[in-house]
C-alpha positions as CSV (number, residue, x, y, z in Angstrom):
1,M,0.0,0.0,0.0
2,T,1.3,3.4,-1.0
3,R,0.1,6.4,0.9
4,I,1.3,9.9,-0.2
5,Q,-0.3,12.7,1.6
6,D,0.3,16.4,2.4
7,R,-0.4,17.0,6.0
8,P,0.3,20.5,7.4
9,R,2.1,20.1,10.8
10,R,2.5,23.7,12.0
11,T,2.5,27.2,10.8
12,P,6.1,28.3,9.9
13,V,7.5,31.2,11.8
14,D,8.4,32.9,8.5
15,S,6.2,31.5,5.8
16,S,7.5,34.0,3.2
17,S,11.0,32.7,3.4
18,A,9.8,29.1,3.0
19,S,7.7,30.1,0.0
20,S,10.6,31.9,-1.6
21,A,12.8,28.9,-1.1
22,H,10.3,26.7,-2.8
23,S,9.9,29.0,-5.8
24,S,13.6,29.7,-6.1
25,S,14.5,26.0,-6.0
26,S,11.9,25.2,-8.7
27,A,13.2,28.0,-10.9
28,A,16.8,26.9,-10.7
29,P,18.2,24.6,-13.4
30,V,17.6,21.0,-12.4
31,R,19.1,17.9,-13.9
32,D,16.8,15.0,-14.9
33,W,16.7,13.0,-11.7
34,R,15.8,9.8,-13.5
35,A,19.1,10.1,-15.3
36,L,20.9,9.9,-12.0
37,L,19.2,6.5,-11.4
38,G,20.8,5.2,-14.5
39,D,18.9,2.2,-15.9
40,R,17.2,1.5,-12.5
41,T,13.4,1.8,-12.1
42,P,12.5,4.3,-9.4
43,T,11.2,2.6,-6.2
44,P,7.9,3.8,-4.8
45,V,9.7,5.9,-2.1
46,Q,11.9,7.4,-4.7
47,A,9.0,8.2,-7.0
48,G,7.2,9.9,-4.2
49,A,10.0,11.6,-2.3
50,I,12.3,12.9,-5.0
51,P,9.7,15.2,-6.8
52,A,8.6,16.6,-3.4
53,L,12.2,17.3,-2.3
54,L,13.1,18.8,-5.7
55,S,10.3,21.3,-5.2
56,G,11.9,22.4,-1.9
57,R,9.4,20.8,0.4
58,D,10.3,19.3,3.8
59,V,9.6,15.6,3.6
60,I,9.1,12.7,6.0
61,T,9.4,9.3,4.4
62,T,8.5,6.0,6.0
63,A,9.3,3.0,4.0
64,R,10.5,-0.6,4.4
65,T,14.2,-1.2,4.8
66,G,16.0,-1.7,1.5
67,S,13.5,0.4,-0.5
68,G,16.0,3.0,-1.8
69,K,15.7,5.7,0.8
70,T,19.4,6.8,0.5
71,L,19.1,7.7,-3.1
72,A,15.7,9.2,-2.5
73,F,17.2,11.9,-0.3
74,L,20.6,12.3,-2.1
75,I,19.3,12.6,-5.7
76,P,17.3,15.8,-5.1
77,A,20.4,17.6,-3.8
78,A,22.6,16.3,-6.7
79,A,20.0,17.2,-9.3
80,R,19.9,20.8,-8.1
81,G,23.7,21.0,-7.9
82,I,23.8,21.1,-4.0
83,G,26.8,19.5,-2.5
84,M,28.4,18.9,-5.9
85,S,31.2,21.5,-5.8
86,P,34.2,21.8,-3.4
87,V,33.7,24.3,-0.6
88,R,36.1,26.3,1.6
89,G,37.0,24.6,4.8
90,M,34.4,22.5,6.7
91,R,31.4,24.4,5.4
92,P,29.0,21.8,3.8
93,E,25.9,22.5,1.8
94,V,24.4,19.1,2.7
95,L,24.5,17.5,6.1
96,V,23.3,13.9,6.6
97,I,23.0,12.8,10.3
98,T,23.1,9.1,10.9
99,P,23.0,6.9,14.0
100,T,26.1,4.8,13.2
101,R,29.6,5.2,11.8
102,E,29.1,2.4,9.3
103,L,26.0,4.1,7.9
104,A,27.8,7.4,7.7
105,V,30.5,5.8,5.6
106,Q,28.0,4.1,3.4
107,I,26.1,7.3,2.7
108,R,29.4,9.1,1.9
109,D,30.2,6.4,-0.6
110,V,26.8,6.5,-2.3
111,A,27.1,10.3,-2.6
112,R,30.5,10.0,-4.2
113,E,28.9,7.7,-6.8
114,L,26.6,10.6,-7.7
115,D,29.7,12.8,-8.2
116,M,29.0,14.8,-5.0
117,T,32.0,16.0,-3.0
118,A,31.4,14.0,0.1
119,G,33.2,13.3,3.4
120,R,32.3,11.9,6.8
121,I,32.7,13.1,10.4
122,T,32.4,10.2,13.0
123,G,34.2,8.9,16.0
124,G,37.0,6.4,15.6
125,I,39.2,8.6,13.4
126,T,41.9,11.2,14.5
127,P,41.3,15.0,14.3
128,G,43.7,15.1,11.4
129,Q,41.8,12.3,9.5
130,T,38.6,14.2,10.2
131,R,39.9,17.4,8.7
132,S,41.2,15.5,5.7
133,E,37.9,13.8,5.2
134,A,35.6,16.8,5.7
135,T,37.5,19.8,4.4
136,G,36.3,21.1,1.1
137,K,33.3,18.7,1.0
138,G,29.9,19.8,-0.2
139,L,28.2,16.9,1.6
140,I,29.1,15.6,5.1
141,S,27.6,12.6,6.7
142,G,28.2,12.0,10.3
143,T,27.1,10.9,13.8
144,P,25.5,13.3,16.2
145,G,28.1,13.4,19.0
146,R,31.1,14.1,16.7
147,L,29.2,16.6,14.6
148,K,28.0,18.5,17.7
149,D,31.5,18.5,19.1
150,L,33.0,20.2,16.0
151,I,30.1,22.7,15.8
152,N,30.7,23.7,19.4
153,R,34.4,24.2,18.7
154,N,33.6,26.3,15.6
155,E,35.5,23.9,13.4
156,L,32.4,22.8,11.5
157,S,30.4,25.8,10.0
158,L,26.8,25.4,9.1
159,A,26.5,28.9,7.5
160,G,26.4,27.5,4.0
161,L,24.0,24.7,4.8
162,R,21.0,24.3,2.5
163,Y,19.8,20.8,3.0
164,V,19.7,18.5,6.1
165,V,18.8,14.8,6.2
166,L,18.1,12.7,9.3
167,D,18.6,9.1,8.2
168,E,17.1,6.4,10.5
169,A,15.1,9.2,12.1
170,D,13.4,7.0,14.6
171,E,16.8,6.1,16.1
172,L,18.2,9.6,16.0
173,L,15.1,11.1,17.6
174,S,14.7,8.5,20.3
175,L,15.3,10.1,23.7
176,G,18.9,9.0,23.8
177,F,19.8,11.1,20.8
178,L,17.3,13.9,21.1
179,R,19.5,16.5,22.7
180,D,22.4,16.3,20.3
181,V,20.2,16.1,17.2
182,G,18.1,19.1,18.4
183,D,21.2,21.1,19.1
184,I,22.6,20.4,15.7
185,L,19.3,21.3,14.0
186,R,18.9,24.5,16.0
187,A,22.5,25.5,15.1
188,A,21.9,24.7,11.5
189,Q,18.7,26.9,11.3
190,Q,20.4,29.8,13.1
191,Q,23.7,29.7,11.1
192,S,22.1,29.2,7.7
193,S,19.3,31.7,8.2
194,A,20.6,34.0,5.4
195,H,19.7,31.4,2.9
196,G,16.0,31.4,3.9
197,H,14.2,28.1,4.5
198,L,16.6,25.2,5.5
199,Q,15.2,22.1,3.8
200,V,14.9,19.1,6.1
201,A,14.2,15.5,5.1
202,M,13.7,12.6,7.4
203,A,13.8,8.9,6.4
204,S,13.3,5.8,8.3
205,A,11.8,2.3,8.2
206,T,9.9,3.0,11.5
207,F,8.4,6.2,12.8
208,P,7.0,5.9,16.4
209,A,4.1,8.3,17.0
210,E,5.6,9.7,20.2
211,I,8.6,11.2,18.5
212,R,6.8,12.7,15.5
213,A,5.8,16.0,17.2
214,V,9.5,16.4,18.2
215,A,10.6,15.8,14.7
216,E,8.2,18.3,13.2
217,R,9.5,21.2,15.3
218,F,12.2,21.5,12.8
219,M,10.1,21.2,9.7
220,V,7.8,23.5,7.8
221,N,4.6,21.9,6.6
222,P,6.3,18.6,5.8
223,E,4.9,16.3,3.1
224,R,4.4,12.8,4.5
225,I,5.2,9.9,2.2
226,D,4.4,6.5,3.6
227,I,5.3,3.4,1.7
228,A,4.0,0.6,4.0
229,P,2.9,-3.0,3.6
230,A,-0.8,-3.8,4.0
231,R,-1.4,-4.8,7.6
232,S,-3.9,-7.2,9.1
233,D,-6.7,-6.2,11.4
234,D,-4.7,-7.2,14.5
235,A,-1.9,-4.9,13.5
236,A,-4.2,-2.0,12.8
237,A,-4.2,-1.2,16.5
238,N,-0.6,-0.3,16.1
239,A,-1.4,2.1,13.2
240,A,0.2,5.0,15.2
241,D,3.6,3.3,14.6
242,V,4.4,2.8,11.0
243,L,6.5,-0.4,10.8
244,G,8.0,-1.2,7.4
245,G,10.2,-4.2,7.2
246,A,11.5,-7.0,5.1
247,T,8.1,-8.1,3.8
248,G,9.7,-9.7,0.8
249,A,11.6,-12.1,2.9
250,T,10.5,-15.6,4.0
251,H,10.1,-15.5,7.8
252,L,10.7,-18.7,9.8
253,I,11.0,-19.8,13.4
254,V,12.7,-22.8,14.9
255,N,12.1,-23.8,18.5
256,T,15.4,-25.1,19.9
257,T,17.4,-25.1,23.2
258,R,20.4,-23.2,24.4
259,D,22.5,-26.4,24.0
260,Q,21.5,-26.8,20.4
261,V,21.4,-23.2,19.1
262,L,25.0,-22.9,17.9
263,D,24.9,-26.2,16.1
264,L,21.6,-25.2,14.5
265,A,23.0,-21.8,13.4
266,A,26.0,-23.4,11.8
267,E,23.8,-25.9,10.0
268,Q,21.7,-23.2,8.5
269,V,24.7,-21.1,7.5
270,R,26.1,-24.1,5.6
271,E,22.9,-24.6,3.8
272,A,22.5,-20.9,2.9
273,L,26.0,-20.6,1.6
274,R,26.2,-23.9,-0.3
275,E,26.2,-21.9,-3.6
276,P,28.9,-19.3,-4.3
277,G,28.3,-15.7,-3.4
278,G,25.9,-14.1,-0.9
279,C,26.4,-13.8,2.8
280,V,24.7,-14.5,6.2
281,V,24.1,-12.0,9.1
282,I,23.7,-13.4,12.6
283,F,22.5,-11.2,15.4
284,S,23.5,-11.7,19.1
285,R,22.5,-9.6,22.1
286,T,25.8,-8.6,23.6
287,K,29.4,-7.9,22.6
288,S,30.8,-10.8,24.6
289,L,28.3,-13.2,22.9
290,V,29.4,-11.9,19.5
291,K,33.1,-12.6,20.3
292,R,32.6,-16.1,21.7
293,R,30.1,-17.2,19.1
294,A,32.4,-15.9,16.3
295,E,35.3,-18.0,17.7
296,K,33.1,-21.1,17.9
297,L,31.5,-20.6,14.4
298,N,34.9,-20.1,12.9
299,E,35.9,-23.6,14.2
300,M,32.6,-25.1,13.0
301,L,32.3,-23.6,9.5
302,T,35.2,-25.0,7.6
303,G,36.2,-22.8,4.7
304,E,34.3,-19.8,5.9
305,I,35.5,-16.6,7.6
306,V,33.2,-15.5,10.4
307,S,33.5,-11.8,11.0
308,P,32.5,-10.2,14.3
309,L,31.2,-6.6,14.5
310,E,30.6,-4.9,17.8
311,G,31.0,-1.6,19.5
312,N,34.3,-2.2,21.2
313,M,36.2,-2.7,17.9
314,D,38.3,0.1,16.7
315,Q,37.2,2.0,13.6
316,K,39.8,0.4,11.3
317,K,38.7,-3.1,12.2
318,R,35.1,-2.2,11.8
319,E,35.7,-0.7,8.3
320,R,37.9,-3.7,7.4
321,T,35.2,-6.1,8.4
322,M,32.6,-4.3,6.2
323,A,35.1,-4.2,3.3
324,N,35.8,-7.9,3.6
325,L,32.0,-8.7,3.5
326,R,31.3,-6.4,0.5
327,E,34.3,-7.9,-1.4
328,G,33.2,-11.5,-0.6
329,K,36.3,-12.3,1.4
330,S,34.1,-13.1,4.4
331,R,30.5,-14.4,4.0
332,V,29.4,-14.6,7.6
333,L,28.8,-11.6,9.8
334,I,27.9,-12.0,13.5
335,A,27.0,-8.7,15.1
336,T,25.2,-6.8,17.8
337,D,22.5,-4.4,16.7
338,I,25.2,-2.1,15.4
339,A,24.5,-3.9,12.1
340,G,20.7,-3.6,12.3
341,R,20.3,-0.1,11.0
342,G,20.9,1.0,7.5
343,I,23.9,-1.2,6.6
344,D,23.7,-2.5,3.1
345,L,25.5,-5.7,2.3
346,P,25.2,-7.5,-1.1
347,E,22.8,-10.4,-1.2
348,V,22.2,-11.3,2.4
349,R,20.6,-14.6,1.9
350,L,19.8,-15.3,5.5
351,V,19.4,-13.4,8.7
352,I,19.6,-15.5,11.9
353,H,18.3,-14.1,15.2
354,M,20.2,-16.1,17.9
355,D,18.7,-13.8,20.5
356,I,15.2,-12.3,20.4
357,A,14.9,-8.6,19.8
358,S,14.1,-6.2,22.6
359,T,11.4,-4.5,20.5
360,A,9.4,-5.1,17.4
361,E,11.1,-2.1,15.7
362,D,14.5,-3.7,16.3
363,H,13.2,-6.9,14.8
364,V,12.1,-5.0,11.7
365,H,15.4,-3.3,11.2
366,R,17.4,-6.6,11.6
367,S,15.1,-8.4,9.3
368,G,15.6,-5.6,6.7
369,R,19.2,-6.7,6.1
370,T,17.8,-9.4,3.7
371,A,15.4,-9.4,0.8
372,R,16.7,-6.0,-0.4
373,A,16.2,-4.5,-3.8
374,G,13.8,-7.3,-4.8
375,R,16.2,-10.1,-4.0
376,P,14.9,-13.2,-2.1
377,G,16.0,-13.7,1.5
378,T,15.1,-15.5,4.7
379,N,14.7,-14.4,8.3
380,L,15.2,-17.2,10.8
381,V,14.4,-16.9,14.5
382,L,16.1,-19.4,16.8
383,L,13.8,-19.4,19.8
384,I,15.0,-20.9,23.1
385,P,12.7,-21.5,26.1
386,E,14.3,-18.7,28.1
387,Q,13.3,-16.1,25.5
388,R,9.7,-17.1,24.8
389,G,8.2,-14.4,27.0
390,L,10.2,-11.7,25.2
391,W,9.3,-13.1,21.8
392,Q,5.6,-13.0,22.7
393,N,5.9,-9.2,23.4
394,V,7.8,-8.6,20.2
395,R,5.5,-10.7,18.1
396,R,2.4,-8.9,19.2
397,K,3.7,-5.6,17.8
398,L,5.0,-6.8,14.5
399,P,3.2,-5.8,11.3
400,G,0.9,-8.6,9.9
401,A,3.3,-9.2,7.0
402,L,6.0,-10.3,9.4
403,H,3.8,-12.5,11.7
404,P,4.8,-16.2,11.8
405,P,2.2,-18.9,12.4
406,L,1.9,-19.8,16.0
407,T,3.9,-22.9,17.1
408,R,2.9,-25.0,20.0
409,E,6.2,-24.4,21.9
410,E,5.9,-20.6,21.9
411,S,3.0,-20.6,24.4
412,Q,4.7,-23.0,26.8
413,I,6.4,-20.3,29.0
414,D,8.0,-21.2,32.3
415,K,8.2,-17.8,34.0
416,D,10.9,-19.0,36.4
417,I,13.4,-19.4,33.6
418,Q,12.7,-16.4,31.4
419,E,15.7,-14.2,30.9
420,K,15.2,-10.8,32.5
421,Q,16.0,-8.2,29.9
422,G,14.7,-5.3,31.9
423,Q,17.3,-5.3,34.7
424,G,19.9,-3.1,33.1
425,R,23.5,-3.7,32.2
426,G,25.9,-5.1,34.8
427,Q,23.3,-5.3,37.6
428,Q,23.9,-8.4,39.6
429,G,21.9,-10.2,42.1
430,P,23.0,-12.4,45.0
431,G,23.8,-15.4,42.8
432,G,26.4,-13.5,40.7
433,G,24.1,-13.2,37.7
434,R,21.7,-10.5,36.7
435,Q,19.0,-9.5,39.1
436,G,16.1,-11.9,39.0
437,Q,18.0,-14.6,37.3
438,P,19.9,-17.7,38.5
439,R,23.6,-17.6,37.8
440,A,23.4,-19.7,34.7
441,Q,20.9,-17.3,33.2
442,S,23.0,-14.2,33.3
443,A,23.6,-12.5,30.0
444,G,26.7,-13.9,28.5
445,Q,26.3,-17.3,30.2
446,G,25.4,-20.3,28.0
447,S,26.8,-18.6,24.9
448,S,29.4,-21.1,24.0
449,H,28.8,-24.4,22.3
450,G,27.7,-27.1,24.6
451,S,26.8,-24.9,27.6
452,S,24.1,-26.1,30.0
453,S,20.6,-24.7,30.3
454,Q,18.2,-24.8,33.2
455,G,14.6,-25.9,32.9
456,Q,14.7,-26.9,29.2
457,S,11.3,-28.1,28.0
458,A,11.2,-31.6,26.6
459,G,10.5,-32.2,23.0
460,Q,12.1,-29.1,21.5
461,G,12.6,-29.6,17.8
462,S,15.6,-28.2,16.0
463,G,14.6,-28.7,12.4
464,S,15.4,-26.5,9.4
465,Y,13.8,-23.7,7.4
466,G,10.5,-25.6,7.1
467,A,9.7,-25.0,10.8
468,G,7.2,-22.2,10.2
469,R,7.3,-18.5,9.5
470,S,8.7,-15.9,11.8
471,G,10.1,-12.4,12.1
472,G,12.1,-11.6,15.2
473,R,14.7,-9.0,15.8
474,G,17.5,-9.4,18.2
475,A,18.3,-7.5,21.4
476,Q,20.0,-4.2,21.2
477,G,23.3,-5.3,22.6
478,D,25.6,-2.6,21.3
479,R,24.0,0.8,22.0
480,P,26.0,3.0,24.4
481,R,24.3,3.9,27.6
482,G,22.5,7.1,26.8
483,G,20.3,9.5,28.8
484,Q,19.8,8.8,32.5
485,G,16.7,8.6,34.6
486,G,14.9,6.4,32.2
487,Q,15.9,8.2,29.0
488,G,16.7,6.3,25.9
489,R,14.7,3.9,23.8
490,G,15.0,0.4,25.1
491,E,17.1,1.4,28.1
492,G,17.2,-1.2,30.8
493,A,17.3,-4.2,28.5
494,A,20.1,-6.6,29.3
495,G,23.1,-5.4,27.3
496,T,21.2,-2.6,25.8
497,G,20.4,1.1,26.2
498,A,20.0,3.8,23.6
499,G,22.4,6.7,23.8
500,R,24.3,9.3,21.9
501,V,26.6,8.5,19.1
502,G,30.2,9.9,19.1
503,P,32.7,10.6,21.9
504,Q,31.1,10.8,25.3
505,R,32.4,10.9,28.8
506,P,32.3,7.4,30.4
507,R,29.0,6.6,32.2
508,G,29.8,3.5,34.0
509,R,30.0,0.2,32.2
510,G,29.1,0.1,28.5
511,G,30.7,0.7,25.2
512,R,30.6,2.7,22.0
513,R,28.6,1.8,19.0
């Protein structure tokens, strides 16, 4: 279902400046945007968003992951010549704000393919590398913490800014990122006021209702473009939250045990990679699980290189990991949710959720790594008894297109053995594990091959893809600890906690994205 609508949000403070910006942009010479797509057919989100953005309108797009949103917001700038020419110093015309370093690098590379002068500003690189990357660039993509730091030190000027994009807007505008993003947008509007209306675009696969009002503070009468799958009646109750997702994928679920989950994952990876090409993405809840499981899977998958990706890795290792995957040197990625947002890998044949997502939105983003650009793909949830309660919560909020058929085992929940994902990171109870859990149930326990499990239900089947349909996203194991006092989307989940991106002062235990 495609819904394109023009919904006034608020009366602009200076409507004349906005009107003049719209008219001036439409009068300026504009390249044929279809030519910038080459021989590709515009996707629905591109067909809806590009003409609106070319007219100078502010736009909010909500579309499934892999639907072509990156080109939908870059092409309007390139077609009007914005961000195409070198500039003096760090004074971009286009600013793209992203939640992760990997996504910032990816957007920079796509912009360069459009012949835009593009650089990035993120954590993980030295000040000298940052200056080399960003000086003279008409487009800069970056993460909020690092961008704000350079703005505050007057090294990054927004005086020439004409166009701002918030990619993965739901993540950026979650409470953990709200202050930094708001400060950047306010600085952008103030510094670039001589140019009139500062055009703002927001793009995301999900757009929770509670953050829309905040987003629209920085937009003038935005045009809303929703490209969403048809949803069943039971999902209509969640209409306030537009959840896109990998609706073109096959969604499967396998009920298994903690003892069997690693063997089962290895079996499915072998099957998916039997033919040359393609890759598999495996999601785990925490950084420690990623490291241990990567080591075990490297031993189990002869001939394959299993690449870990988690927030404690330095930037060079993270970029080398992504390069190896895109070049086909590695075909298996195991990651925390650092890989769940916006990262585009070629032909992800299979996504495996070894841990259940903290939220339905997280599940949607993970699932969106496969079945991109019309390719086939499979999402496989490996459900252990300890995570059935969490899975029920996630399942209820998924769009109908991602709902798997019920399995008998899902409803057999032993409350005494459910993993407690609401206790926060590093909180320990008397038994040495997390509060409310026996020692063997603490996050990070039972991660290695052959570990024991308490209270396993009898008759758990391990099976292959034919075990039913599913769509589950993994826990948010890699977000830095963000705002305090309950701030941050998903804060309090084991190994999770939304937070700001970029250099931050230490706040207890935790890590960078």
